[in-house]
C-alpha positions in Angstrom: -3.3 0.9 -31.6 -3.4 3.9 -29.2 -2.1 3.7 -26.3 -2.5 6.2 -23.3 -0.7 6.5 -20.0 -1.9 8.1 -16.7 0.7 9.9 -14.8 3.6 9.3 -15.9 6.8 10.0 -14.9 10.6 9.0 -15.9 10.2 5.7 -14.5 6.7 4.5 -14.8 3.3 5.7 -15.3 0.6 5.0 -12.9 -1.9 2.9 -15.4 -1.6 2.5 -18.7 -4.7 1.6 -21.4 -4.3 -0.2 -24.3 -6.4 -2.6 -26.0 -9.0 -2.1 -23.9 -7.6 -3.0 -20.9 -6.4 -0.6 -18.2 -2.9 -1.7 -16.4 -2.4 -0.1 -13.0 1.3 -0.2 -12.0 2.0 -1.3 -8.3 0.2 1.2 -5.8 1.3 1.6 -2.3 0.3 3.8 0.7 1.4 7.4 1.3 1.0 7.1 5.3 2.9 4.2 5.8 2.8 4.8 9.5 -0.4 2.8 9.0 -1.4 -1.0 10.1 -1.7 -3.2 6.9 -5.4 -2.7 7.2 -4.8 1.2 6.8 -2.0 0.7 4.1 -4.9 -1.6 2.4 -7.5 1.4 2.4 -5.2 3.9 1.4 -4.0 1.6 -2.0 -7.9 1.0 -2.9 -8.5 4.7 -2.4 -6.1 5.3 -5.2 -6.7 2.3 -7.2 -10.5 3.6 -7.4 -8.9 6.9 -8.3 -7.0 5.8 -11.2 -9.8 3.9 -12.4 -11.9 6.7 -12.3 -9.6 8.6 -14.2 -9.2 5.6 -16.9 -13.2 5.9 -17.0 -13.3 2.7 -15.5 -14.5 1.5 -11.5 -13.6 -1.6 -9.3 -16.4 -3.3 -11.0 -14.2 -3.1 -14.0 -11.2 -5.2 -12.6 -10.5 -8.4 -14.3 -7.3 -9.4 -12.6 -5.5 -8.1 -9.2 -1.8 -8.9 -7.9 -1.2 -8.3 -3.9 2.0 -8.6 -2.4 2.6 -8.4 1.8 5.5 -7.9 3.7 3.9 -10.8 6.0 2.2 -13.9 5.6 0.5 -13.1 9.0 -1.5 -10.0 8.0 -3.1 -11.9 5.4 -6.2 -12.2 7.2 -6.1 -8.1 8.3 -5.3 -7.1 4.5 -8.6 -9.6 3.5 -10.5 -7.8 5.9 -10.5 -4.5 4.1 -10.4 -6.0 0.5 -13.4 -8.1 1.1 -15.2 -5.1 2.5 -13.8 -3.1 -1.1 -14.4 -5.4 -4.1 -17.9 -5.6 -5.4 -20.0 -9.3 -4.7 -20.4 -10.6 -7.7 -17.4 -8.8 -9.3 -14.4 -10.6 -7.9 -11.4 -10.4 -10.2 -9.0 -13.1 -10.7 -6.3 -12.6 -7.7 -2.8 -14.1 -6.8 -1.6 -12.8 -3.1 1.8 -13.8 -1.9 4.0 -12.5 0.6 6.8 -10.9 -1.0 9.8 -8.4 0.4 8.6 -4.9 -1.0 10.5 -2.7 -2.0 10.8 -0.7 0.9 10.5 -1.9 4.7 8.2 0.8 5.5 5.5 -0.6 2.8 3.2 -3.4 4.4 1.1 -4.3 1.4 0.9 -3.3 -2.8 -1.6 -4.3 -4.6 -1.7 -3.9 -8.5 -4.9 -4.6 -10.8 -6.1 -4.6 -14.6 -9.2 -4.0 -15.4 -11.2 -3.4 -19.0 -12.1 -0.2 -20.3 -15.6 0.4 -20.5 -17.4 0.1 -24.0 
């Protein structure tokens, strides 16, 4: 089995393609001054870009894990997520409140997608 790593550094890869799946690491916003909606928009754009680099799109996502720093922002994050996710292609999803690695991050999203045949 071949394993392809995308945007790797000493600690992690932004994406790994293995056995027909694309595994994205948790993505966070670059502009952390943005509110939850703004950070979510940035993250989803990064996911779109990484999936395209791997040969897939958001329609190919089968699973999503979302971490939010404050459960009170759940609806704000979902307003952006719901507008982004394609109807008929909603992945299995979990969303939890969690202390994130750095306090300036309000949202982190990781997805798994299938590689187009």
